[in-house]
N, C-alpha and C positions, 0 to 999 in steps of 0.2 A: 504494500501500499504505500502510494507516496505521500510525503510530507504535504501538510496544507501550505498553501502559498503564504507568505507574510505579507501583511498590508505594509504600505509606505503612506505617510502622511507628511504633508507639508506644514512648516511651522505656522502658527496664527499669533496674532496679536490682539490684545483687547486693552481698553481703558475704561474703568468703571468707576462710578462715583463711590465715594467713602469719605465719610465726616465731611470735612471742608473742601474737598478737592477730587481728584481721582488717581486711583492707583493703576499703573501699567503693568501688563504681564506679557509673557511669551508662553504659548501653549505648544507642548509636544504631544504626538500620538493622536488618537480620536477624539477630538474636540467635542463631538456628539454625545461622549460617554460622560457620565459623571467623573469628576475629578478624584484620583486615587491619591495624589500625593501634590503637595504644596511645598516647593522649595524656595528658601531665602538666602540671599547673598552675604558676602562679608561687606565691612564697612569700605565705603568708596567704590564698591563694585557695582553690578547689576545683574539681573536675571539671566540676560543673554550670555554673560561671560561663562555660564555652566552648561551651554549648548552641547559640547562635546561630550559631557559627562550624562546628560539627561535624555537627550534625544535618542541615541541609539537604545537605551533601557526602554522608553515609552514605544518604540517600534516593536522591539522584540517582546515585549509582555502585552503589546495591543492595549495599553493603558494610558489614560490622559494623566499628564504631569504638567502642572503649572509653576512657573518661575516667575515670582513677583519682584517688581522694583520697589523698595521700601521708600519711606519718606525721604526727600532730598537726594535720591539717586535715580539714576536712569531717566526715564520717561514720565516717571509719577511727578504730579504737580502739586501735592499736599504742601501747605505753607511751611516755611522754615524761618519766619520772622522772629520766633521767641525760641531762645536757646535751650530752654527747659523741655521743648519737644524733642532733643536730640536724644533724651534718656533712654536706655534700652526697654525700660517698661512702657514708655510711649510706643516705641517700635512695635511692642507686643500688643496694644491696644488698636493700634493701626489696623494690625494682623487680624486681630479678633472681629473687628468692625467688617473687615473685608470677607472673612469667614462667614459671618452671621448674615451677610447682605446677599452673598454670591455663591455660596457653596451649600448645596441642600443636604447632602449626605455626610457621614462621618468621612473623615480624611486623615492621613498620616501627615505629619510635618517633619521636613528636613530642612537643613541649613548649615551654613559655615562660618564661624566666628560670631560676629554681630548677629548673622541670621540664625546661629544656631541659638544664640540667647534669646533672640525673639520668639523662637519657635517654643524654647523650654518656658519661658514666661508665659506665653501665650496658652500653653496646656493647662496651666493652672487657672486661666481665666474661663475656660471653655472646655471643661471635663468632659462634657456630653457629647462635644463635636470632634475631638481629637482622639483617635484611636491609640496612637503612640508616636514616638519622636524618634529621630535619627539625628544626632547633633555631632558635626563634624568640627571639632576642635573649639568648644565653647570658651568663651573668655571668663576664667574664674580667678577672680582678684583676691588677694590676700586683705585681711581686714585693715591693716594700715593704709593701703591705697584706697579703699572703700571709704574710709574716714576722711581721707583728703579730698576726696570727689564729693562728698556731701556738702561742702559749702561751695559758693561762688568764688570766693578768693583762690580756694584750692583748686578748682578747675582752671582757673586762669593761670595759676602757678604752672599747673602740668602742661598746659598748652604751650608756655614757654620752655619746658624743662623735659617733659616726657619725650624720648626720641621720636617715637611713632606720631605723636601729636605735632610735635616741633617741625618734622620733617613734611607733615601733610600740610601745614601752614605755609611751607616754602614752595609747594609745587608750582611748576609754572603753569598758567592758568589757560593761556590762548596759544593757539598755533593756526598756520596758515591753512591746513587741511588735516584730514584723518590721517593720510600718508605721511605728513610730516611728524604726527604723533607716532605713528608707528616706527617710523625712522629713528626717533628719539627714544623710544622705549626699548625696542627690541635688544635683548641680551643685556639690559642694564637694570640695576637695583632689584626691586621684589619682582620684575617681571622676567629675570635673567634665565629662570627654568620654565618659562610659560611655553607651551607649545605654540606654534604660529597661528594656528587657527583659534586657540583660546586668547591669544592678545588681539587678532583681529576683531573677535566678538566683542570683547570688553571695550575696544575703542568705538565700535559701531554705536553703541548705547551710551558708553561713558562720556562722549563729547557730542555738544549739541551745536547746529549752526548758529554764527552770529555775524554781524557785519566784519567782513575782511578775514573769514576764516571759522575756527570751531572753538569752543571753552568747554571746560569740565563742567559735565552735568551735576556732579556732586560738588559743589562749592568748597575751595579749602578749609574755610572755617568751619563747615558744617562736617567736614571729615575728622577735623580736629576735634570737635564737640563730640563725635561718635566714640573717640578712643578716650575722652575724659569723664564721661558721664555714665559711670558704671557702677554706681553705689548700691545697686541692687544684691540682695545676699543668694547668689546663685548655687551654693552648696545645698541651702535648703530646698530651692526651687527643683534641684535635680533628684534629690530623695523623694519627692512626691510625683515624678513622672508616671504615665501610666504603666501598666504591666507590658513587657515586651519591649520597651524603649531600649535605646542604644546609644551610649556615649563613646567616641572616639576622641581622645584628648593627647596632646603633646606638651612639651615645656616651652611653648611660645610664651605662656606665662608660668614660670616655675610652678611646679606642682607638688604635692607631698601624699604619698601612697597611703598615709593614714586616714585621710579624708575620703579617700575613693574607698577603702576597705570598709570605713564606717557607713558609708552611702549604700554598699552593698548589703551591709548586714541589715539595715533599715528597711530596705527595698530589695529582697532577694530575686525579684523579677526584674531587676534593672541590670543591664550588662554595661560594664564600663571596660574599654580597653586603653590602656596607656602605653603610648608610644613616645618616650621622652624624646628621642632623637629624629622623629619624623618631621618633616617641614612643613610649616603652618599651612602652606597652600597645597598639602596633599590632595584635596578634592580635584584640582584639575591637574596637578602633576602627576599623580598616580590615578588616572581616571578608572583603570579597570580594578584596582584595590577598592576605590570608593564606591563604583557601580556595583560591586558584588554585595558590598553592605547594604546599598539602596535596594537591590534585587532581593536580598534576605530579607529586610523588614517588609517589603511590599508582598512577599509570598505569604 
């Protein structure tokens, strides 16, 4: 008996009303089917960045996967006029509003870095809607850093002194074209290990047209704020994740095996895999590894 012919689907886009604006998304797989998984990107990136990770999986499983652009990123136009909106808790509130308005059935959440945090936090806000979470390298800050981030003065200090935030604020904002962006980024900095197609997908929605060229869709100050607005207690939220959830964490922020063991004792149905030496960008650098984790949780 011959194997059934696999379907192929074109990527689709949507721009749906949420709160005080619209959230943009890219859709992979059969858009006429209910969404099986909603994916959230890292700080400064966008949903399309993860196309090479998500599209083959959606085609192979014949499942509908949505990759959202979070507030201040990609093609989403939610306001960013208030610095307090950049907190990871507010990203989760945006996500919860989107799910309530536009996703009828239960769904799995997955995300990377900031997106992983948003997914974990949203799972506590909408337990009836979210069946499980796959978090690629969530940002779990130590108590001292969280305490600094609790005040405006502390966040401003970190914007000047925390390397990731400081570098984000220095990013060149405008280029003559997307090709000029590619030529600048290819093989450099955090993009050094990015496959060519991933970098091009990031640039496509990561830069928007302006007079005389293109500029960053995620404004440099907004990206900075994403790094320093993390006062939420992630360890407690991780312990409360639904049964079958999966955390894959590195030492992008130095971790302790103690809290990981404690979390798994408190929630025996939670899987936490600790890879201290893995690159923070493993979801796009090691797409086969990451896709297998997605495949497993979607099965």
